[in-house]
VOPAGU-2260 file (C-alpha; in pm, 1 decimal, decimal comma):
REM VOPAGU-2260
SITE   aa  ch    i         X         Y         Z
SITE  MET   A    0   -3560,9    -129,3    2772,7
SITE  ILE   A    1   -3360,3     -60,8    2458,2
SITE  ARG   A    2   -3663,2      95,5    2286,6
SITE  PHE   A    3   -3725,4     314,7    2594,2
SITE  LEU   A    4   -3362,8     435,8    2602,5
SITE  LEU   A    5   -3358,6     492,6    2226,7
SITE  LYS   A    6   -3667,8     712,7    2251,2
SITE  GLY   A    7   -3501,6     912,0    2528,1
SITE  ILE   A    8   -3188,2     961,0    2315,7
SITE  LEU   A    9   -3387,3    1078,1    2012,7
SITE  ARG   A   10   -3622,5    1306,3    2207,3
SITE  ASP   A   11   -3368,1    1463,3    2442,0
SITE  LYS   A   12   -3132,7    1634,0    2195,6
SITE  SER   A   13   -2922,2    1790,2    2470,5
SITE  ARG   A   14   -2839,5    1439,6    2592,4
SITE  SER   A   15   -2730,4    1293,8    2258,4
SITE  VAL   A   16   -2634,0    1557,6    1999,5
SITE  LEU   A   17   -2292,1    1652,7    2141,7
SITE  PRO   A   18   -2173,8    1292,8    2210,1
SITE  ILE   A   19   -2295,4    1175,7    1867,3
SITE  LEU   A   20   -2118,3    1470,0    1701,7
SITE  ILE   A   21   -1791,1    1396,9    1882,8
SITE  ILE   A   22   -1809,4    1025,0    1802,2
SITE  SER   A   23   -1898,3    1089,7    1436,3
SITE  ILE   A   24   -1595,9    1317,2    1389,1
SITE  GLY   A   25   -1360,2    1073,3    1562,1
SITE  VAL   A   26   -1489,5     769,8    1372,3
SITE  ALA   A   27   -1480,9     953,7    1038,4
SITE  LEU   A   28   -1115,9    1048,9    1098,5
SITE  THR   A   29   -1033,8     691,6    1201,4
SITE  VAL   A   30   -1187,4     549,7     883,2
SITE  LEU   A   31   -1026,2     816,1     661,8
SITE  LEU   A   32    -678,2     766,7     805,7
SITE  SER   A   33    -705,8     387,3     804,0
SITE  GLY   A   34    -816,1     392,8     438,4
SITE  TYR   A   35    -536,8     635,4     352,4
SITE  ILE   A   36    -270,3     422,5     518,9
SITE  LYS   A   37    -409,3     109,2     354,5
SITE  GLY   A   38    -404,0     275,3      14,0
SITE  VAL   A   39     -57,9     430,2      38,0
SITE  PHE   A   40     117,9     122,5     170,1
SITE  GLY   A   41     -83,5    -102,1     -59,9
SITE  ASP   A   42      30,0     101,3    -361,1
SITE  VAL   A   43     391,8      81,6    -246,9
SITE  ILE   A   44     365,6    -297,4    -220,9
SITE  THR   A   45     189,4    -330,0    -558,5
SITE  GLN   A   46     434,3    -105,8    -743,4
SITE  ASN   A   47     735,6    -280,9    -592,9
SITE  ALA   A   48     591,2    -619,9    -690,4
SITE  ARG   A   49     533,4    -510,7   -1052,2
SITE  PHE   A   50     866,9    -339,7   -1109,4
SITE  GLU   A   51    1113,9    -478,7    -858,6
SITE  THR   A   52    1034,9    -772,6    -638,3
SITE  GLY   A   53     751,3    -981,1    -780,0
SITE  HIS   A   54     564,7   -1176,2    -514,4
SITE  VAL   A   55     879,4   -1387,2    -500,3
SITE  LYS   A   56    1213,5   -1328,2    -670,0
SITE  ILE   A   57    1472,2   -1586,6    -772,6
SITE  MET   A   58    1836,8   -1490,9    -829,4
SITE  THR   A   59    2180,3   -1629,2    -758,9
SITE  ARG   A   60    2333,5   -1584,0    -416,2
SITE  ALA   A   61    2609,1   -1366,7    -563,7
SITE  TYR   A   62    2352,1   -1147,0    -742,0
SITE  ALA   A   63    2148,2   -1109,5    -422,3
SITE  GLU   A   64    2451,9    -993,5    -224,6
SITE  ASN   A   65    2527,8    -713,4    -472,5
SITE  ILE   A   66    2180,4    -648,4    -610,5
SITE  ASP   A   67    2212,7    -268,1    -596,8
SITE  GLN   A   68    2497,0    -290,5    -850,9
SITE  LEU   A   69    2285,0    -490,6   -1101,8
SITE  PRO   A   70    2559,2    -757,1   -1130,9
SITE  ASN   A   71    2452,6    -939,6   -1448,2
SITE  ASP   A   72    2785,2   -1124,8   -1442,2
SITE  ALA   A   73    2622,5   -1322,8   -1158,5
SITE  ALA   A   74    2297,3   -1383,3   -1348,1
SITE  LEU   A   75    2096,0   -1704,9   -1354,3
SITE  LEU   A   76    2184,2   -1944,7   -1637,0
SITE  GLU   A   77    1962,8   -2199,4   -1816,4
SITE  THR   A   78    1659,3   -2000,6   -1710,5
SITE  GLU   A   79    1417,5   -2175,4   -1949,5
SITE  ALA   A   80    1480,7   -2508,5   -1778,9
SITE  LEU   A   81    1453,7   -2350,9   -1433,4
SITE  ILE   A   82    1120,6   -2185,8   -1519,8
SITE  GLY   A   83     997,0   -2520,3   -1654,4
SITE  GLU   A   84    1073,8   -2680,6   -1317,1
SITE  LEU   A   85     906,6   -2395,8   -1130,2
SITE  LYS   A   86     589,7   -2420,9   -1338,1
SITE  THR   A   87     574,3   -2793,0   -1266,4
SITE  GLU   A   88     606,2   -2738,2    -890,8
SITE  TYR   A   89     385,8   -2426,8    -876,5
SITE  PRO   A   90     146,8   -2451,4   -1174,1
SITE  ASP   A   91     -78,4   -2168,6   -1053,4
SITE  MET   A   92     201,3   -1912,3   -1048,2
SITE  ASP   A   93     336,6   -1703,9   -1335,8
SITE  PHE   A   94     717,9   -1693,1   -1355,9
SITE  VAL   A   95     882,5   -1431,0   -1578,1
SITE  GLN   A   96    1237,3   -1331,1   -1661,5
SITE  ARG   A   97    1367,2    -979,4   -1606,3
SITE  ILE   A   98    1697,5    -816,5   -1687,7
SITE  LYS   A   99    1791,6    -481,4   -1536,2
SITE  PHE   A  100    2100,3    -303,9   -1659,9
SITE  GLY   A  101    2273,9      28,9   -1654,7
SITE  GLY   A  102    2442,4     212,0   -1937,7
SITE  LEU   A  103    2462,8     523,8   -2147,5
SITE  ILE   A  104    2224,8     648,9   -2416,3
SITE  ASP   A  105    2384,3     845,7   -2699,2
SITE  ILE   A  106    2176,7    1067,3   -2932,2
SITE  PRO   A  107    2343,1    1129,1   -3271,3
SITE  ASP   A  108    2281,3    1435,1   -3489,4
SITE  THR   A  109    2218,4    1430,3   -3864,1
SITE  ALA   A  110    2592,5    1394,6   -3929,9
SITE  GLY   A  111    2619,9    1096,7   -3697,3
SITE  ASN   A  112    2801,3    1288,0   -3426,0
SITE  SER   A  113    2690,2    1277,1   -3063,7
SITE  LYS   A  114    2464,3    1568,2   -2968,4
SITE  ALA   A  115    2340,1    1444,1   -2629,6
SITE  GLN   A  116    2413,5    1166,8   -2383,7
SITE  GLY   A  117    2261,4    1049,8   -2060,2
SITE  PRO   A  118    2294,4     761,6   -1811,4
SITE  THR   A  119    2002,9     523,0   -1814,1
SITE  ILE   A  120    1842,1     246,2   -1611,6
SITE  GLY   A  121    1746,2     -30,6   -1852,2
SITE  LEU   A  122    1458,6    -269,1   -1792,6
SITE  SER   A  123    1377,1    -562,5   -2015,5
SITE  PHE   A  124    1092,5    -812,0   -2000,5
SITE  ASP   A  125     883,1   -1016,1   -2240,2
SITE  ILE   A  126     698,1    -763,8   -2457,5
SITE  LEU   A  127     674,5    -931,0   -2799,5
SITE  SER   A  128     552,0   -1283,3   -2715,8
SITE  GLN   A  129     187,1   -1348,1   -2794,0
SITE  ASN   A  130      98,5   -1507,1   -2459,1
SITE  THR   A  131     291,1   -1267,4   -2236,7
SITE  ASN   A  132     122,7   -1121,3   -1928,7
SITE  GLU   A  133     396,2    -865,8   -1879,7
SITE  VAL   A  134     242,6    -594,5   -2099,3
SITE  LYS   A  135     -74,1    -597,0   -1890,4
SITE  ARG   A  136     110,6    -636,3   -1560,9
SITE  MET   A  137     334,0    -338,1   -1633,8
SITE  ASN   A  138      34,0    -139,9   -1759,7
SITE  LEU   A  139     225,5     -43,9   -2073,2
SITE  LYS   A  140     -74,1      50,9   -2286,7
SITE  ASN   A  141    -206,2     304,0   -2037,1
SITE  SER   A  142     141,5     436,1   -1957,8
SITE  ILE   A  143     232,7     530,1   -2316,1
SITE  VAL   A  144     247,1     909,0   -2357,8
SITE  GLN   A  145     351,9     923,0   -2722,2
SITE  GLY   A  146     398,4     656,6   -2987,0
SITE  ARG   A  147     324,7     287,8   -2927,5
SITE  ILE   A  148     442,9     -31,0   -2761,0
SITE  PRO   A  149     735,5    -210,5   -2933,3
SITE  GLN   A  150     613,0    -447,1   -3203,5
SITE  ASN   A  151     947,6    -550,3   -3354,6
SITE  ARG   A  152    1295,9    -638,5   -3238,8
SITE  GLY   A  153    1525,9    -339,0   -3204,6
SITE  GLU   A  154    1252,3    -102,4   -3084,1
SITE  ALA   A  155    1258,8      66,4   -2744,7
SITE  LEU   A  156    1057,1     282,8   -2509,7
SITE  ILE   A  157    1208,9     575,1   -2324,8
SITE  GLY   A  158    1082,2     764,8   -2020,7
SITE  GLU   A  159     884,4    1079,0   -2106,8
SITE  GLU   A  160    1095,4    1298,5   -1878,0
SITE  PHE   A  161    1411,9    1131,4   -2007,1
SITE  SER   A  162    1310,7    1200,3   -2369,3
SITE  LYS   A  163    1252,2    1569,4   -2296,5
SITE  LYS   A  164    1589,1    1594,7   -2125,5
SITE  LEU   A  165    1770,0    1436,8   -2423,1
SITE  LYS   A  166    1532,3    1593,1   -2682,7
SITE  VAL   A  167    1450,1    1253,4   -2829,9
SITE  LYS   A  168    1155,8    1219,8   -3069,7
SITE  ILE   A  169     953,0     921,2   -3186,8
SITE  GLY   A  170    1139,4     748,8   -3469,8
SITE  ASP   A  171    1486,0     865,5   -3358,0
SITE  VAL   A  172    1763,1     607,0   -3346,6
SITE  VAL   A  173    1967,2     605,2   -3026,5
SITE  THR   A  174    2275,3     405,6   -2934,2
SITE  PHE   A  175    2300,2     213,8   -2610,0
SITE  PHE   A  176    2648,1     172,7   -2456,5
SITE  GLY   A  177    2702,0     -76,6   -2176,3
SITE  THR   A  178    2881,8    -390,4   -2065,2
SITE  THR   A  179    2788,6    -749,2   -2135,1
SITE  MET   A  180    2746,5   -1030,8   -1888,9
SITE  ASN   A  181    3110,2   -1124,9   -1955,4
SITE  GLY   A  182    3242,3    -774,4   -1887,5
SITE  SER   A  183    3312,4    -663,5   -2243,1
SITE  MET   A  184    3186,6    -339,5   -2399,9
SITE  THR   A  185    2867,4    -348,1   -2605,3
SITE  PHE   A  186    2675,4     -96,9   -2812,0
SITE  TYR   A  187    2358,7    -133,4   -3012,1
SITE  ALA   A  188    2124,8      99,1   -3201,0
SITE  PHE   A  189    1757,2     109,4   -3102,4
SITE  LYS   A  190    1467,1     288,7   -3264,1
SITE  ILE   A  191    1251,3     484,6   -3022,9
SITE  CYS   A  192     888,6     386,1   -3082,8
SITE  GLY   A  193     730,1     554,3   -2784,3
SITE  THR   A  194     769,7     747,1   -2461,5
SITE  ILE   A  195     630,8     619,0   -2134,6
SITE  LYS   A  196     536,3     750,6   -1793,5
SITE  PHE   A  197     470,2     501,1   -1515,5
SITE  GLY   A  198     409,1     766,8   -1250,9
SITE  LEU   A  199     724,1     657,5   -1067,2
SITE  ALA   A  200     973,5     941,3   -1048,8
SITE  ALA   A  201    1264,8     704,0    -983,2
SITE  LEU   A  202    1198,8     522,1   -1310,6
SITE  ASP   A  203    1046,4     783,7   -1541,7
SITE  LYS   A  204    1348,3    1012,6   -1539,1
SITE  MET   A  205    1594,8     742,0   -1657,6
SITE  ALA   A  206    1385,6     458,6   -1806,3
SITE  PHE   A  207    1492,4     267,4   -2117,5
SITE  ILE   A  208    1274,3     -35,6   -2190,7
SITE  ILE   A  209    1342,2    -308,1   -2444,7
SITE  ASP   A  210    1222,4    -661,2   -2510,7
SITE  LEU   A  211    1383,7    -946,0   -2317,2
SITE  LYS   A  212    1528,4   -1110,5   -2630,4
SITE  ASP   A  213    1694,6    -784,7   -2733,7
SITE  ALA   A  214    1855,1    -749,1   -2391,2
SITE  GLN   A  215    1978,6   -1108,5   -2396,0
SITE  MET   A  216    2137,9   -1050,9   -2737,0
SITE  VAL   A  217    2297,9    -715,2   -2652,1
SITE  LEU   A  218    2428,0    -826,5   -2313,0
SITE  ASP   A  219    2542,8   -1176,1   -2422,2
SITE  MET   A  220    2285,7   -1335,0   -2189,7
SITE  GLU   A  221    2134,4   -1603,5   -2408,3
SITE  ASP   A  222    1910,4   -1825,6   -2191,6
SITE  ALA   A  223    2006,9   -1615,7   -1889,6
SITE  ALA   A  224    1840,3   -1351,1   -1676,4
SITE  GLY   A  225    1932,6   -1141,6   -1378,6
SITE  GLU   A  226    1608,4   -1222,0   -1200,9
SITE  ILE   A  227    1306,4   -1449,0   -1225,1
SITE  LEU   A  228     993,8   -1301,4   -1068,2
SITE  GLY   A  229     701,8   -1515,2    -956,2
SITE  PHE   A  230     344,7   -1387,3    -925,8
SITE  LEU   A  231      55,7   -1556,3    -747,3
SITE  PRO   A  232    -274,4   -1617,5    -933,0
SITE  ASN   A  233    -448,5   -1296,0   -1048,0
SITE  ASP   A  234    -146,5   -1101,7    -919,9
SITE  VAL   A  235    -301,5   -1098,4    -571,0
SITE  TYR   A  236     -34,2   -1099,9    -301,4
SITE  ASN   A  237     -54,3   -1344,7     -12,2
SITE  ASP   A  238     214,3   -1298,9     250,2
SITE  MET   A  239     192,7   -1643,1     413,7
SITE  LYS   A  240     185,0   -1820,8      78,0
SITE  THR   A  241     498,5   -1650,1     -54,0
SITE  ILE   A  242     692,3   -1725,7     263,8
SITE  GLU   A  243     589,6   -2091,2     245,4
SITE  ILE   A  244     690,4   -2118,0    -123,3
SITE  SER   A  245    1027,4   -1949,8     -58,5
SITE  GLU   A  246    1113,1   -2176,6     233,1
SITE  THR   A  247    1025,9   -2487,1      30,8
SITE  PHE   A  248    1234,9   -2374,5    -267,4
SITE  ASN   A  249    1538,8   -2270,0     -63,0
SITE  GLN   A  250    1537,0   -2598,6     125,8
SITE  LYS   A  251    1648,9   -2776,3    -192,2
SITE  TYR   A  252    1967,8   -2567,8    -213,1
SITE  LYS   A  253    2029,7   -2537,3     159,2
SITE  ASN   A  254    2349,1   -2748,7     158,6
SITE  SER   A  255    2491,1   -2609,0    -165,6
SITE  THR   A  256    2818,0   -2410,8    -143,7
SITE  ASP   A  257    2788,3   -2272,5    -497,3
SITE  GLU   A  258    2765,5   -1890,9    -493,9
SITE  PHE   A  259    2563,7   -1914,1    -817,6
SITE  ALA   A  260    2301,8   -2143,1    -666,3
SITE  PRO   A  261    1952,1   -1992,6    -691,1
SITE  VAL   A  262    1785,0   -1837,2    -390,7
SITE  MET   A  263    1421,5   -1728,6    -362,4
SITE  LYS   A  264    1310,8   -1428,9    -157,4
SITE  PRO   A  265     950,7   -1333,1     -78,3
SITE  LEU   A  266     835,7    -977,1    -135,2
SITE  LYS   A  267     862,1    -879,7     230,4
SITE  ALA   A  268    1228,9    -981,8     245,4
SITE  GLN   A  269    1323,5    -731,5     -27,0
SITE  ASN   A  270    1368,7    -352,1     -40,9
SITE  ASP   A  271    1301,3    -325,9     335,2
SITE  LEU   A  272     932,6    -390,6     262,7
SITE  GLU   A  273     884,3    -584,9     584,8
SITE  GLU   A  274     939,5    -260,1     771,2
SITE  VAL   A  275     684,1     -93,2     544,7
SITE  PHE   A  276     430,6    -366,9     622,8
SITE  ASN   A  277     488,2    -344,0     997,8
SITE  TYR   A  278     489,0      36,5     995,7
SITE  GLY   A  279     154,4      48,0     816,4
SITE  GLU   A  280      -6,2    -197,8    1057,3
SITE  ASN   A  281     137,6     -20,3    1362,2
SITE  MET   A  282      27,1     322,0    1241,9
SITE  SER   A  283    -328,1     202,8    1181,3
SITE  GLY   A  284    -346,0      50,7    1529,1
SITE  LEU   A  285    -189,9     363,5    1682,5
SITE  PHE   A  286    -451,2     590,6    1526,3
SITE  VAL   A  287    -734,7     376,8    1663,8
SITE  PHE   A  288    -574,5     373,4    2011,5
SITE  LEU   A  289    -517,0     751,0    2015,1
SITE  PHE   A  290    -872,5     823,8    1908,3
SITE  ILE   A  291   -1005,0     593,4    2181,6
SITE  ILE   A  292    -801,1     779,1    2445,8
SITE  ALA   A  293    -883,6    1127,3    2311,9
SITE  MET   A  294   -1255,0    1063,6    2267,6
SITE  SER   A  295   -1279,5     886,1    2602,7
SITE  ILE   A  296   -1145,1    1195,7    2779,8
SITE  VAL   A  297   -1379,4    1427,1    2589,0
SITE  LEU   A  298   -1680,0    1201,0    2642,6
SITE  TRP   A  299   -1591,8    1160,0    3010,3
SITE  ASN   A  300   -1622,6    1535,9    3052,6
SITE  THR   A  301   -1937,7    1537,3    2842,0
SITE  GLY   A  302   -2080,1    1261,9    3062,6
SITE  LEU   A  303   -1996,4    1459,5    3375,6
SITE  LEU   A  304   -2176,7    1765,3    3240,6
SITE  GLY   A  305   -2470,8    1548,4    3136,7
SITE  GLY   A  306   -2472,0    1387,4    3478,8
SITE  LEU   A  307   -2494,9    1725,9    3648,4
SITE  ARG   A  308   -2787,2    1820,8    3426,4
SITE  ARG   A  309   -2958,8    1490,2    3509,7
SITE  TYR   A  310   -2870,4    1512,8    3878,1
SITE  LYS   A  311   -3232,6    1554,8    3980,6
SITE  GLU   A  312   -3347,8    1271,8    3750,5
SITE  PHE   A  313   -3106,5    1026,7    3912,4
SITE  GLY   A  314   -3214,9    1145,0    4255,2
SITE  ILE   A  315   -3581,6    1077,4    4181,0
SITE  ARG   A  316   -3503,4     732,2    4041,3
SITE  LEU   A  317   -3301,2     645,6    4351,3
SITE  ALA   A  318   -3572,2     781,9    4579,4
SITE  LEU   A  319   -3829,7     564,0    4403,2
SITE  GLY   A  320   -3622,5     260,5    4491,5
SITE  GLU   A  321   -3429,3     193,6    4172,0
SITE  PRO   A  322   -3090,4      44,2    4263,9
SITE  LYS   A  323   -2774,3     233,8    4183,9
SITE  SER   A  324   -2648,0     -59,2    3976,0
SITE  GLY   A  325   -2966,5     -45,6    3764,8
SITE  ILE   A  326   -2916,1     323,7    3684,7
SITE  TYR   A  327   -2549,5     258,8    3609,0
SITE  ARG   A  328   -2634,6     -26,8    3369,7
SITE  SER   A  329   -2892,2     186,8    3192,1
SITE  MET   A  330   -2627,3     459,5    3143,8
SITE  ILE   A  331   -2386,5     207,3    2994,2
SITE  LEU   A  332   -2655,4      68,6    2762,7
SITE  GLU   A  333   -2747,7     423,2    2662,4
SITE  ALA   A  334   -2378,3     489,5    2590,5
SITE  ILE   A  335   -2363,9     182,6    2366,1
SITE  LEU   A  336   -2665,6     303,7    2167,8
SITE  VAL   A  337   -2523,4     654,9    2130,4
SITE  GLY   A  338   -2188,4     504,4    2030,6
SITE  LEU   A  339   -2349,7     287,0    1764,7
SITE  ILE   A  340   -2546,8     580,5    1620,2
SITE  GLY   A  341   -2239,1     805,7    1610,1
SITE  SER   A  342   -2022,5     526,8    1468,4
SITE  CYS   A  343   -2270,1     458,6    1186,6
SITE  ILE   A  344   -2277,6     827,3    1090,4
SITE  GLY   A  345   -1898,9     862,3    1117,4
SITE  THR   A  346   -1837,3     544,2     917,3
SITE  LEU   A  347   -2059,7     667,1     634,0
SITE  ILE   A  348   -1877,6    1002,3     627,9
SITE  GLY   A  349   -1538,1     832,3     643,7
SITE  LEU   A  350   -1623,3     587,7     364,8
SITE  GLY   A  351   -1743,2     874,5     146,4
SITE  GLY   A  352   -1416,4    1061,2     198,8
SITE  THR   A  353   -1214,4     744,4     139,0
SITE  LEU   A  354   -1402,4     676,5    -185,4
SITE  TYR   A  355   -1326,3    1028,7    -305,2
SITE  MET   A  356    -957,8     986,9    -218,0
SITE  GLN   A  357    -954,1     651,2    -393,3
SITE  GLU   A  358   -1083,1     801,2    -718,0
SITE  VAL   A  359    -902,4    1137,7    -711,4
SITE  GLY   A  360    -595,1    1089,5    -492,2
SITE  ILE   A  361    -328,5    1340,8    -392,5
SITE  ASP   A  362     -57,5    1439,7    -639,9
SITE  ILE   A  363     284,3    1426,2    -469,0
SITE  SER   A  364     495,4    1435,9    -786,9
SITE  GLU   A  365     657,3    1764,8    -677,8
SITE  TYR   A  366     798,0    1589,7    -371,1
SITE  MET   A  367     913,4    1278,8    -561,0
SITE  LYS   A  368    1137,9    1442,3    -823,4
SITE  GLU   A  369    1459,7    1348,1    -648,4
SITE  SER   A  370    1330,4    1030,1    -487,5
SITE  THR   A  371    1463,1     684,6    -573,5
SITE  MET   A  372    1174,4     502,4    -403,1
SITE  ILE   A  373     938,4     288,5    -608,5
SITE  MET   A  374     628,9     486,4    -513,8
SITE  PRO   A  375     342,2     627,3    -723,5
SITE  ASN   A  376     327,0    1002,7    -785,3
SITE  THR   A  377     -41,8    1002,2    -685,7
SITE  VAL   A  378    -127,2     851,5    -349,2
SITE  ARG   A  379    -476,9     715,8    -302,0
SITE  SER   A  380    -685,2     574,7     -21,5
SITE  LYS   A  381    -833,7     229,5     -51,9
SITE  ILE   A  382   -1168,5      98,5      63,8
SITE  SER   A  383   -1133,3    -241,3     229,1
SITE  SER   A  384   -1365,3    -460,1     434,8
SITE  ASN   A  385   -1214,2    -356,1     769,7
SITE  LEU   A  386   -1317,1       5,6     716,5
SITE  PHE   A  387   -1681,5     -94,6     761,5
SITE  TYR   A  388   -1622,5    -190,3    1125,4
SITE  ILE   A  389   -1293,4     -38,2    1242,1
SITE  GLY   A  390   -1460,8     291,1    1336,4
SITE  PHE   A  391   -1698,3     114,6    1576,2
SITE  ILE   A  392   -1404,2      17,3    1797,2
SITE  PRO   A  393   -1312,7     371,9    1908,1
SITE  GLY   A  394   -1670,1     497,1    1863,9
SITE  VAL   A  395   -1846,4     255,5    2096,5
SITE  LEU   A  396   -1553,3     186,0    2329,6
SITE  ALA   A  397   -1477,5     553,6    2391,9
SITE  MET   A  398   -1842,2     633,0    2467,2
SITE  VAL   A  399   -1871,7     340,3    2707,0
SITE  ILE   A  400   -1546,3     428,4    2886,6
SITE  GLY   A  401   -1644,6     794,9    2914,0
SITE  ASN   A  402   -1986,9     716,1    3059,2
SITE  ALA   A  403   -1848,1     442,4    3282,9
SITE  LEU   A  404   -1610,2     692,2    3441,3
SITE  SER   A  405   -1863,0     970,8    3473,8
SITE  GLY   A  406   -2132,9     731,9    3601,6
SITE  ILE   A  407   -1926,7     636,1    3904,8
SITE  GLY   A  408   -2069,8     946,2    4067,7
SITE  ILE   A  409   -2404,9     767,3    4096,8
SITE  TYR   A  410   -2262,2     538,2    4363,7
SITE  LYS   A  411   -2153,8     841,8    4567,2
SITE  ARG   A  412   -2512,0     967,9    4606,3
SITE  GLU   A  413   -2644,2     943,5    4960,8
SITE  THR   A  414   -3008,5     836,4    4969,5
SITE  ALA   A  415   -3061,9    1024,7    5299,4
SITE  ARG   A  416   -3010,9    1359,7    5126,1
SITE  LEU   A  417   -3235,7    1286,0    4829,1
SITE  PHE   A  418   -3564,5    1395,7    4988,8
SITE  LYS   A  419   -3408,0    1719,8    5113,7
SITE  GLU   A  420   -3281,5    1791,7    4756,9
SITE  LEU   A  421   -3619,8    1710,0    4607,0
SITE  GLU   A  422   -3793,4    1955,7    4843,0
SITE  VAL   A  423   -3609,0    2246,5    4685,4
């Protein structure tokens, strides 16, 4: 039966070309949009994990309440001991210290007088240790525009856009002004060894990056850090795992009244990322639903037109004694075959477009100049396993629904009139 229907589909182009074309376009758009949403929201999650949230983040309760102010006066103390405990409990995870700070960068002239100043967002992490994973995680080597990565204490990286604004060159000595953990003023001279561009507008235009030990010295934060970030093995995020780890950790300090007690938050509980997760999932589902509805309506009308063209064929089959239910089932089976053919073609087209978008991407840097979001300047699609089958849902379902609706007309045929129609 299937072979018979398949031959009919392939030989009768007027029966199959238009439905296959409609399904292919709809499925291709479904795959493209799903891959695009997956890529964009995936990049947002990845970038936030690298620069802001980690897969989990540990900080004091007081720091968490005022995190937007970078309150290093509420930083974690005795961090080496705390990380030792964490590595014992979660040996597969990588825990790293981060210090974020604000301040002012002063550029002196040849006479030592100030020629330019600018506010900065400082970021410090372990750059100089031999076994550090932070250089790779932050993609420092590929993000360097000029110069090199810091190799000695007292060296710093500055954002490429920031350096152009302040007219800073490689080898220049700049002075950082800020406040220490204890609230006193601090200033320290750093040698600029390179400029960097992460592709994050919010960071590139004000970035000042130094080694963790330098930040601890300048800010009077010996054996202290504003945040401890935890990353799962291979830096692959697992939502359920991070929630489980956070709940287990926080249970130990549940009854503590100390505002400086540590608290752990999973990635989704930070920077409103849970809303981003849910929005991405809802949008993907919405696109599939809308395409099912739209294609079902189009294919319903196509089925009606096809039914009119095959009006005589159905009449002959009924006159020969074939039951109405048998004709209806054959139409549904035919619809499934057409849906599968169109879905295969559309999926291949969609995957090709998604692959191109994954490699090339869309540059949105012009729209991100004033943004403070941690989001890449180039958005890309992402090929994932669900793209290989997600298009078959609207493709096959819409074709079946369309033909099921249009095929109802078969049951309205009156056998008594068939012979009179066939005489014409």
